[in-house]
A tleap script that builds the chain and sets N, CA, C and O, in Angstrom:
source leaprc.protein.ff14SB
mol = sequence {
  NMET ARG LEU VAL THR VAL LEU LEU VAL LEU
  PHE LEU SER GLY CYS MET SER MET GLN ASN
  LEU ARG LYS SER TRP GLU GLY GLU PRO ILE
  ASP ASN VAL THR ALA SER TRP GLY ALA PRO
  ASP SER ILE VAL PRO ASN HIE PHE ASP GLY
  GLY ALA THR TYR THR TRP THR THR LEU ILE
  THR GLY GLU TYR GLY VAL ARG THR CYS LYS
  ARG ILE LEU VAL SER ASN SER SER GLY ILE
  ILE VAL LYS GLY SER ASN SER GLY CYS PRO
  TYR PHE TYR PHE VAL SER ASN ASP LYS CLYS
}
set mol.1.N position { -2.389 5.749 -0.790 }
set mol.1.CA position { -2.218 4.986 0.427 }
set mol.1.C position { -2.592 3.521 0.208 }
set mol.1.O position { -1.935 2.614 0.720 }
set mol.2.N position { -3.642 3.311 -0.549 }
set mol.2.CA position { -4.091 1.944 -0.813 }
set mol.2.C position { -3.033 1.167 -1.598 }
set mol.2.O position { -2.800 -0.013 -1.336 }
set mol.3.N position { -2.396 1.834 -2.560 }
set mol.3.CA position { -1.343 1.203 -3.346 }
set mol.3.C position { -0.174 0.800 -2.450 }
set mol.3.O position { 0.386 -0.284 -2.613 }
set mol.4.N position { 0.190 1.651 -1.522 }
set mol.4.CA position { 1.277 1.342 -0.586 }
set mol.4.C position { 0.923 0.111 0.243 }
set mol.4.O position { 1.773 -0.751 0.464 }
set mol.5.N position { -0.302 0.024 0.694 }
set mol.5.CA position { -0.750 -1.125 1.486 }
set mol.5.C position { -0.680 -2.403 0.660 }
set mol.5.O position { -0.208 -3.429 1.150 }
set mol.6.N position { -1.137 -2.352 -0.569 }
set mol.6.CA position { -1.100 -3.525 -1.445 }
set mol.6.C position { 0.353 -3.955 -1.688 }
set mol.6.O position { 0.670 -5.142 -1.614 }
set mol.7.N position { 1.222 -3.000 -1.974 }
set mol.7.CA position { 2.632 -3.327 -2.209 }
set mol.7.C position { 3.284 -3.919 -0.961 }
set mol.7.O position { 4.079 -4.853 -1.059 }
set mol.8.N position { 2.955 -3.387 0.193 }
set mol.8.CA position { 3.507 -3.904 1.446 }
set mol.8.C position { 3.048 -5.341 1.684 }
set mol.8.O position { 3.845 -6.188 2.088 }
set mol.9.N position { 1.780 -5.617 1.437 }
set mol.9.CA position { 1.258 -6.979 1.607 }
set mol.9.C position { 1.950 -7.932 0.639 }
set mol.9.O position { 2.315 -9.040 1.034 }
set mol.10.N position { 2.140 -7.534 -0.611 }
set mol.10.CA position { 2.819 -8.383 -1.588 }
set mol.10.C position { 4.263 -8.649 -1.178 }
set mol.10.O position { 4.748 -9.775 -1.284 }
set mol.11.N position { 4.946 -7.611 -0.710 }
set mol.11.CA position { 6.335 -7.769 -0.263 }
set mol.11.C position { 6.424 -8.729 0.909 }
set mol.11.O position { 7.265 -9.628 0.916 }
set mol.12.N position { 5.564 -8.544 1.896 }
set mol.12.CA position { 5.600 -9.401 3.078 }
set mol.12.C position { 5.217 -10.835 2.746 }
set mol.12.O position { 5.777 -11.767 3.322 }
set mol.13.N position { 4.283 -11.029 1.838 }
set mol.13.CA position { 3.916 -12.392 1.466 }
set mol.13.C position { 5.062 -13.068 0.728 }
set mol.13.O position { 5.253 -14.277 0.862 }
set mol.14.N position { 5.826 -12.309 -0.048 }
set mol.14.CA position { 7.014 -12.859 -0.700 }
set mol.14.C position { 8.052 -13.273 0.312 }
set mol.14.O position { 8.668 -14.328 0.164 }
set mol.15.N position { 8.262 -12.469 1.338 }
set mol.15.CA position { 9.215 -12.812 2.396 }
set mol.15.C position { 8.757 -14.057 3.139 }
set mol.15.O position { 9.566 -14.935 3.441 }
set mol.16.N position { 7.475 -14.135 3.434 }
set mol.16.CA position { 6.961 -15.298 4.144 }
set mol.16.C position { 7.097 -16.550 3.282 }
set mol.16.O position { 7.402 -17.627 3.794 }
set mol.17.N position { 6.872 -16.413 1.972 }
set mol.17.CA position { 7.001 -17.561 1.094 }
set mol.17.C position { 8.432 -18.066 1.068 }
set mol.17.O position { 8.652 -19.276 1.114 }
set mol.18.N position { 9.417 -17.169 0.995 }
set mol.18.CA position { 10.821 -17.562 1.009 }
set mol.18.C position { 11.149 -18.241 2.332 }
set mol.18.O position { 11.861 -19.245 2.359 }
set mol.19.N position { 10.633 -17.698 3.422 }
set mol.19.CA position { 10.868 -18.306 4.734 }
set mol.19.C position { 10.269 -19.715 4.779 }
set mol.19.O position { 10.889 -20.635 5.310 }
set mol.20.N position { 9.083 -19.881 4.230 }
set mol.20.CA position { 8.456 -21.200 4.205 }
set mol.20.C position { 9.254 -22.185 3.365 }
set mol.20.O position { 9.356 -23.360 3.717 }
set mol.21.N position { 9.824 -21.717 2.251 }
set mol.21.CA position { 10.646 -22.594 1.431 }
set mol.21.C position { 11.872 -23.061 2.200 }
set mol.21.O position { 12.210 -24.244 2.167 }
set mol.22.N position { 12.545 -22.141 2.895 }
set mol.22.CA position { 13.712 -22.529 3.692 }
set mol.22.C position { 13.301 -23.503 4.779 }
set mol.22.O position { 13.972 -24.513 4.996 }
set mol.23.N position { 12.220 -23.214 5.454 }
set mol.23.CA position { 11.772 -24.073 6.545 }
set mol.23.C position { 11.308 -25.437 6.049 }
set mol.23.O position { 11.275 -26.394 6.823 }
set mol.24.N position { 10.949 -25.541 4.766 }
set mol.24.CA position { 10.489 -26.827 4.255 }
set mol.24.C position { 11.596 -27.878 4.290 }
set mol.24.O position { 11.309 -29.075 4.265 }
set mol.25.N position { 12.841 -27.451 4.347 }
set mol.25.CA position { 13.950 -28.400 4.437 }
set mol.25.C position { 14.269 -28.770 5.881 }
set mol.25.O position { 14.937 -29.778 6.113 }
set mol.26.N position { 13.821 -28.002 6.843 }
set mol.26.CA position { 14.130 -28.295 8.240 }
set mol.26.C position { 13.581 -29.670 8.627 }
set mol.26.O position { 12.439 -30.010 8.320 }
set mol.27.N position { 14.425 -30.449 9.308 }
set mol.27.CA position { 14.036 -31.783 9.720 }
set mol.27.C position { 14.340 -32.851 8.685 }
set mol.27.O position { 14.160 -34.039 8.953 }
set mol.28.N position { 14.796 -32.448 7.510 }
set mol.28.CA position { 15.130 -33.384 6.434 }
set mol.28.C position { 16.626 -33.704 6.457 }
set mol.28.O position { 17.422 -32.867 6.882 }
set mol.29.N position { 17.023 -34.893 6.010 }
set mol.29.CA position { 18.451 -35.225 5.906 }
set mol.29.C position { 19.135 -34.395 4.820 }
set mol.29.O position { 18.531 -34.082 3.793 }
set mol.30.N position { 20.386 -34.047 5.053 }
set mol.30.CA position { 21.147 -33.272 4.066 }
set mol.30.C position { 21.226 -34.028 2.740 }
set mol.30.O position { 21.315 -33.402 1.683 }
set mol.31.N position { 21.196 -35.353 2.775 }
set mol.31.CA position { 21.241 -36.148 1.543 }
set mol.31.C position { 20.062 -35.839 0.618 }
set mol.31.O position { 20.206 -35.885 -0.604 }
set mol.32.N position { 18.902 -35.525 1.190 }
set mol.32.CA position { 17.743 -35.157 0.371 }
set mol.32.C position { 17.988 -33.836 -0.356 }
set mol.32.O position { 17.576 -33.662 -1.503 }
set mol.33.N position { 18.663 -32.908 0.324 }
set mol.33.CA position { 18.953 -31.605 -0.287 }
set mol.33.C position { 19.960 -31.784 -1.416 }
set mol.33.O position { 19.762 -31.266 -2.515 }
set mol.34.N position { 21.038 -32.516 -1.150 }
set mol.34.CA position { 22.056 -32.688 -2.190 }
set mol.34.C position { 21.504 -33.464 -3.384 }
set mol.34.O position { 21.962 -33.263 -4.509 }
set mol.35.N position { 20.541 -34.336 -3.164 }
set mol.35.CA position { 19.896 -35.028 -4.280 }
set mol.35.C position { 19.121 -34.039 -5.154 }
set mol.35.O position { 19.014 -34.228 -6.365 }
set mol.36.N position { 18.581 -32.986 -4.534 }
set mol.36.CA position { 17.812 -31.979 -5.262 }
set mol.36.C position { 18.688 -30.870 -5.831 }
set mol.36.O position { 18.516 -30.479 -6.985 }
set mol.37.N position { 19.627 -30.356 -5.031 }
set mol.37.CA position { 20.436 -29.198 -5.419 }
set mol.37.C position { 21.804 -29.554 -5.973 }
set mol.37.O position { 22.458 -28.704 -6.577 }
set mol.38.N position { 22.254 -30.790 -5.784 }
set mol.38.CA position { 23.611 -31.153 -6.160 }
set mol.38.C position { 24.548 -30.917 -4.979 }
set mol.38.O position { 24.126 -30.483 -3.907 }
set mol.39.N position { 25.810 -31.209 -5.197 }
set mol.39.CA position { 26.802 -31.068 -4.125 }
set mol.39.C position { 26.981 -29.600 -3.762 }
set mol.39.O position { 26.964 -28.747 -4.649 }
set mol.40.N position { 27.151 -29.287 -2.484 }
set mol.40.CA position { 27.385 -27.900 -2.076 }
set mol.40.C position { 28.774 -27.436 -2.510 }
set mol.40.O position { 29.668 -28.248 -2.747 }
set mol.41.N position { 28.933 -26.134 -2.608 }
set mol.41.CA position { 30.232 -25.561 -2.958 }
set mol.41.C position { 31.198 -25.616 -1.779 }
set mol.41.O position { 32.414 -25.681 -1.963 }
set mol.42.N position { 30.649 -25.590 -0.571 }
set mol.42.CA position { 31.515 -25.725 0.601 }
set mol.42.C position { 30.752 -26.402 1.734 }
set mol.42.O position { 29.536 -26.273 1.871 }
set mol.43.N position { 31.526 -27.132 2.540 }
set mol.43.CA position { 31.006 -27.762 3.750 }
set mol.43.C position { 31.977 -27.412 4.864 }
set mol.43.O position { 33.162 -27.740 4.803 }
set mol.44.N position { 31.455 -26.741 5.882 }
set mol.44.CA position { 32.291 -26.354 7.016 }
set mol.44.C position { 31.802 -27.106 8.244 }
set mol.44.O position { 30.693 -26.867 8.721 }
set mol.45.N position { 32.633 -28.023 8.763 }
set mol.45.CA position { 32.220 -28.775 9.952 }
set mol.45.C position { 32.123 -27.863 11.174 }
set mol.45.O position { 32.904 -26.924 11.331 }
set mol.46.N position { 31.162 -28.156 12.024 }
set mol.46.CA position { 31.029 -27.449 13.290 }
set mol.46.C position { 31.546 -28.401 14.372 }
set mol.46.O position { 30.859 -29.337 14.779 }
set mol.47.N position { 32.753 -28.141 14.817 }
set mol.47.CA position { 33.393 -29.039 15.786 }
set mol.47.C position { 32.737 -28.974 17.154 }
set mol.47.O position { 32.942 -29.860 17.983 }
set mol.48.N position { 31.951 -27.936 17.400 }
set mol.48.CA position { 31.283 -27.797 18.696 }
set mol.48.C position { 30.168 -28.823 18.874 }
set mol.48.O position { 30.071 -29.472 19.915 }
set mol.49.N position { 29.319 -28.964 17.838 }
set mol.49.CA position { 28.167 -29.878 17.983 }
set mol.49.C position { 28.166 -31.036 16.990 }
set mol.49.O position { 27.247 -31.854 17.005 }
set mol.50.N position { 29.178 -31.120 16.130 }
set mol.50.CA position { 29.261 -32.235 15.194 }
set mol.50.C position { 28.483 -32.057 13.912 }
set mol.50.O position { 28.529 -32.925 13.041 }
set mol.51.N position { 27.772 -30.955 13.772 }
set mol.51.CA position { 27.023 -30.681 12.547 }
set mol.51.C position { 27.918 -30.043 11.499 }
set mol.51.O position { 29.143 -30.119 11.588 }
set mol.52.N position { 27.308 -29.420 10.515 }
set mol.52.CA position { 28.064 -28.756 9.455 }
set mol.52.C position { 27.207 -27.673 8.820 }
set mol.52.O position { 25.980 -27.684 8.922 }
set mol.53.N position { 27.891 -26.728 8.156 }
set mol.53.CA position { 27.233 -25.676 7.389 }
set mol.53.C position { 27.526 -25.931 5.914 }
set mol.53.O position { 28.684 -26.043 5.511 }
set mol.54.N position { 26.477 -26.019 5.123 }
set mol.54.CA position { 26.576 -26.310 3.692 }
set mol.54.C position { 26.200 -25.054 2.924 }
set mol.54.O position { 25.188 -24.419 3.219 }
set mol.55.N position { 27.025 -24.692 1.925 }
set mol.55.CA position { 26.770 -23.482 1.152 }
set mol.55.C position { 26.785 -23.789 -0.335 }
set mol.55.O position { 27.711 -24.423 -0.842 }
set mol.56.N position { 25.748 -23.333 -1.029 }
set mol.56.CA position { 25.656 -23.387 -2.475 }
set mol.56.C position { 25.723 -21.953 -2.975 }
set mol.56.O position { 24.949 -21.105 -2.530 }
set mol.57.N position { 26.638 -21.671 -3.893 }
set mol.57.CA position { 26.810 -20.317 -4.419 }
set mol.57.C position { 26.607 -20.341 -5.925 }
set mol.57.O position { 27.187 -21.167 -6.629 }
set mol.58.N position { 25.777 -19.425 -6.412 }
set mol.58.CA position { 25.469 -19.344 -7.836 }
set mol.58.C position { 25.540 -17.893 -8.276 }
set mol.58.O position { 25.046 -17.005 -7.581 }
set mol.59.N position { 26.153 -17.649 -9.429 }
set mol.59.CA position { 26.130 -16.314 -10.030 }
set mol.59.C position { 24.912 -16.233 -10.926 }
set mol.59.O position { 24.688 -17.103 -11.767 }
set mol.60.N position { 24.128 -15.184 -10.743 }
set mol.60.CA position { 22.902 -14.998 -11.514 }
set mol.60.C position { 23.041 -13.730 -12.338 }
set mol.60.O position { 23.309 -12.654 -11.804 }
set mol.61.N position { 22.857 -13.867 -13.643 }
set mol.61.CA position { 22.917 -12.715 -14.536 }
set mol.61.C position { 21.496 -12.259 -14.811 }
set mol.61.O position { 20.635 -13.056 -15.185 }
set mol.62.N position { 21.260 -10.975 -14.623 }
set mol.62.CA position { 19.920 -10.451 -14.837 }
set mol.62.C position { 19.953 -9.073 -15.450 }
set mol.62.O position { 20.986 -8.596 -15.920 }
set mol.63.N position { 18.828 -8.466 -15.432 }
set mol.63.CA position { 18.635 -7.134 -16.006 }
set mol.63.C position { 19.570 -6.095 -15.394 }
set mol.63.O position { 19.966 -5.142 -16.065 }
set mol.64.N position { 19.923 -6.276 -14.117 }
set mol.64.CA position { 20.737 -5.290 -13.409 }
set mol.64.C position { 22.175 -5.756 -13.208 }
set mol.64.O position { 22.878 -5.229 -12.346 }
set mol.65.N position { 22.620 -6.733 -13.988 }
set mol.65.CA position { 23.985 -7.216 -13.892 }
set mol.65.C position { 24.062 -8.572 -13.218 }
set mol.65.O position { 23.083 -9.317 -13.169 }
set mol.66.N position { 25.239 -8.877 -12.701 }
set mol.66.CA position { 25.489 -10.170 -12.078 }
set mol.66.C position { 25.395 -10.024 -10.564 }
set mol.66.O position { 25.890 -9.054 -9.991 }
set mol.67.N position { 24.762 -10.988 -9.932 }
set mol.67.CA position { 24.715 -11.002 -8.476 }
set mol.67.C position { 24.992 -12.411 -7.987 }
set mol.67.O position { 24.879 -13.379 -8.739 }
set mol.68.N position { 25.355 -12.511 -6.724 }
set mol.68.CA position { 25.671 -13.800 -6.124 }
set mol.68.C position { 24.514 -14.260 -5.260 }
set mol.68.O position { 24.031 -13.526 -4.398 }
set mol.69.N position { 24.083 -15.473 -5.500 }
set mol.69.CA position { 23.031 -16.104 -4.698 }
set mol.69.C position { 23.713 -17.141 -3.818 }
set mol.69.O position { 24.375 -18.048 -4.321 }
set mol.70.N position { 23.553 -17.008 -2.499 }
set mol.70.CA position { 24.088 -17.986 -1.557 }
set mol.70.C position { 22.943 -18.628 -0.806 }
set mol.70.O position { 22.112 -17.940 -0.212 }
set mol.71.N position { 22.901 -19.959 -0.836 }
set mol.71.CA position { 21.927 -20.728 -0.072 }
set mol.71.C position { 22.721 -21.496 0.980 }
set mol.71.O position { 23.655 -22.226 0.648 }
set mol.72.N position { 22.350 -21.332 2.238 }
set mol.72.CA position { 23.095 -21.926 3.341 }
set mol.72.C position { 22.147 -22.764 4.195 }
set mol.72.O position { 21.081 -22.301 4.600 }
set mol.73.N position { 22.554 -24.005 4.461 }
set mol.73.CA position { 21.798 -24.876 5.351 }
set mol.73.C position { 22.748 -25.409 6.420 }
set mol.73.O position { 23.916 -25.684 6.147 }
set mol.74.N position { 22.232 -25.549 7.633 }
set mol.74.CA position { 23.014 -26.030 8.767 }
set mol.74.C position { 22.399 -27.336 9.246 }
set mol.74.O position { 21.186 -27.436 9.433 }
set mol.75.N position { 23.255 -28.338 9.443 }
set mol.75.CA position { 22.778 -29.639 9.928 }
set mol.75.C position { 23.277 -29.889 11.339 }
set mol.75.O position { 24.216 -29.248 11.812 }
set mol.76.N position { 22.624 -30.841 12.003 }
set mol.76.CA position { 23.103 -31.293 13.308 }
set mol.76.C position { 24.057 -32.471 13.084 }
set mol.76.O position { 24.384 -32.796 11.942 }
set mol.77.N position { 24.496 -33.099 14.154 }
set mol.77.CA position { 25.468 -34.190 14.045 }
set mol.77.C position { 24.910 -35.419 13.327 }
set mol.77.O position { 25.678 -36.268 12.875 }
set mol.78.N position { 23.598 -35.522 13.219 }
set mol.78.CA position { 22.964 -36.644 12.513 }
set mol.78.C position { 22.730 -36.345 11.038 }
set mol.78.O position { 22.183 -37.180 10.318 }
set mol.79.N position { 23.141 -35.151 10.576 }
set mol.79.CA position { 22.934 -34.783 9.180 }
set mol.79.C position { 21.534 -34.296 8.875 }
set mol.79.O position { 21.115 -34.291 7.717 }
set mol.80.N position { 20.805 -33.885 9.906 }
set mol.80.CA position { 19.444 -33.361 9.741 }
set mol.80.C position { 19.506 -31.829 9.706 }
set mol.80.O position { 20.175 -31.211 10.534 }
set mol.81.N position { 18.807 -31.228 8.747 }
set mol.81.CA position { 18.801 -29.767 8.614 }
set mol.81.C position { 18.070 -29.144 9.797 }
set mol.81.O position { 16.945 -29.526 10.120 }
set mol.82.N position { 18.732 -28.168 10.443 }
set mol.82.CA position { 18.121 -27.491 11.582 }
set mol.82.C position { 17.787 -26.030 11.286 }
set mol.82.O position { 16.937 -25.444 11.957 }
set mol.83.N position { 18.449 -25.433 10.283 }
set mol.83.CA position { 18.090 -24.065 9.886 }
set mol.83.C position { 18.714 -23.745 8.543 }
set mol.83.O position { 19.592 -24.460 8.062 }
set mol.84.N position { 18.250 -22.667 7.951 }
set mol.84.CA position { 18.761 -22.243 6.656 }
set mol.84.C position { 18.647 -20.758 6.462 }
set mol.84.O position { 17.887 -20.088 7.161 }
set mol.85.N position { 19.400 -20.238 5.511 }
set mol.85.CA position { 19.321 -18.821 5.166 }
set mol.85.C position { 19.740 -18.663 3.709 }
set mol.85.O position { 20.243 -19.599 3.089 }
set mol.86.N position { 19.530 -17.497 3.188 }
set mol.86.CA position { 19.952 -17.193 1.827 }
set mol.86.C position { 20.229 -15.708 1.699 }
set mol.86.O position { 19.759 -14.900 2.501 }
set mol.87.N position { 21.002 -15.361 0.675 }
set mol.87.CA position { 21.212 -13.951 0.377 }
set mol.87.C position { 21.373 -13.789 -1.125 }
set mol.87.O position { 22.066 -14.568 -1.779 }
set mol.88.N position { 20.725 -12.772 -1.653 }
set mol.88.CA position { 20.839 -12.448 -3.063 }
set mol.88.C position { 20.125 -13.390 -4.010 }
set mol.88.O position { 20.342 -13.328 -5.220 }
set mol.89.N position { 19.280 -14.257 -3.487 }
set mol.89.CA position { 18.619 -15.255 -4.330 }
set mol.89.C position { 17.211 -14.814 -4.701 }
set mol.89.O position { 16.464 -14.328 -3.851 }
set mol.90.N position { 16.848 -14.984 -5.968 }
set mol.90.CA position { 15.446 -14.771 -6.315 }
set mol.90.C position { 14.593 -15.866 -5.691 }
set mol.90.O position { 15.093 -16.940 -5.356 }
set mol.91.N position { 13.333 -15.595 -5.542 }
set mol.91.CA position { 12.392 -16.511 -4.889 }
set mol.91.C position { 12.504 -17.937 -5.410 }
set mol.91.O position { 12.593 -18.879 -4.622 }
set mol.92.N position { 12.499 -18.107 -6.739 }
set mol.92.CA position { 12.452 -19.443 -7.325 }
set mol.92.C position { 13.761 -20.205 -7.156 }
set mol.92.O position { 13.801 -21.406 -7.422 }
set mol.93.N position { 14.834 -19.544 -6.721 }
set mol.93.CA position { 16.125 -20.202 -6.623 }
set mol.93.C position { 16.296 -20.994 -5.341 }
set mol.93.O position { 17.211 -21.812 -5.239 }
set mol.94.N position { 15.441 -20.766 -4.372 }
set mol.94.CA position { 15.534 -21.532 -3.122 }
set mol.94.C position { 14.490 -22.625 -3.215 }
set mol.94.O position { 13.373 -22.477 -2.719 }
set mol.95.N position { 14.858 -23.714 -3.849 }
set mol.95.CA position { 13.944 -24.777 -4.224 }
set mol.95.C position { 13.384 -25.471 -2.986 }
set mol.95.O position { 14.121 -25.854 -2.078 }
set mol.96.N position { 12.077 -25.620 -2.976 }
set mol.96.CA position { 11.406 -26.325 -1.882 }
set mol.96.C position { 11.575 -27.823 -2.063 }
set mol.96.O position { 11.764 -28.305 -3.179 }
set mol.97.N position { 11.507 -28.553 -0.966 }
set mol.97.CA position { 11.500 -30.002 -1.120 }
set mol.97.C position { 10.072 -30.424 -1.474 }
set mol.97.O position { 9.124 -29.665 -1.271 }
set mol.98.N position { 9.931 -31.608 -1.992 }
set mol.98.CA position { 8.637 -32.065 -2.480 }
set mol.98.C position { 7.806 -32.755 -1.428 }
set mol.98.O position { 6.643 -33.068 -1.685 }
set mol.99.N position { 8.356 -33.007 -0.245 }
set mol.99.CA position { 7.581 -33.704 0.800 }
set mol.99.C position { 6.528 -32.774 1.387 }
set mol.99.O position { 6.765 -31.580 1.570 }
set mol.100.N position { 5.402 -33.321 1.668 }
set mol.100.CA position { 4.321 -32.539 2.291 }
set mol.100.C position { 4.164 -32.959 3.714 }
set mol.100.O position { 3.310 -32.428 4.424 }
savepdb mol mol.pdb
quit
């Protein structure tokens, strides 16, 4: 039972860390992200509010084969990041910004 508790705490702390990394970009200009990550693979304008959805897609080869890592950030009409998500990405692949 103790091992299960320890594993659960480690898993949840990993999830919280990934969430904190995504949130570290919130409020930052998209230009800061592209300076760090490079140009996105796709930009989809949101005609409703003037913002856009930016997607970076990377194929990652690992012990269990190839998987797709998608990092998605959404900006408002001023180019400021308002939210983000990811799928299939290892922890270190969602790079935090350096601002404190």
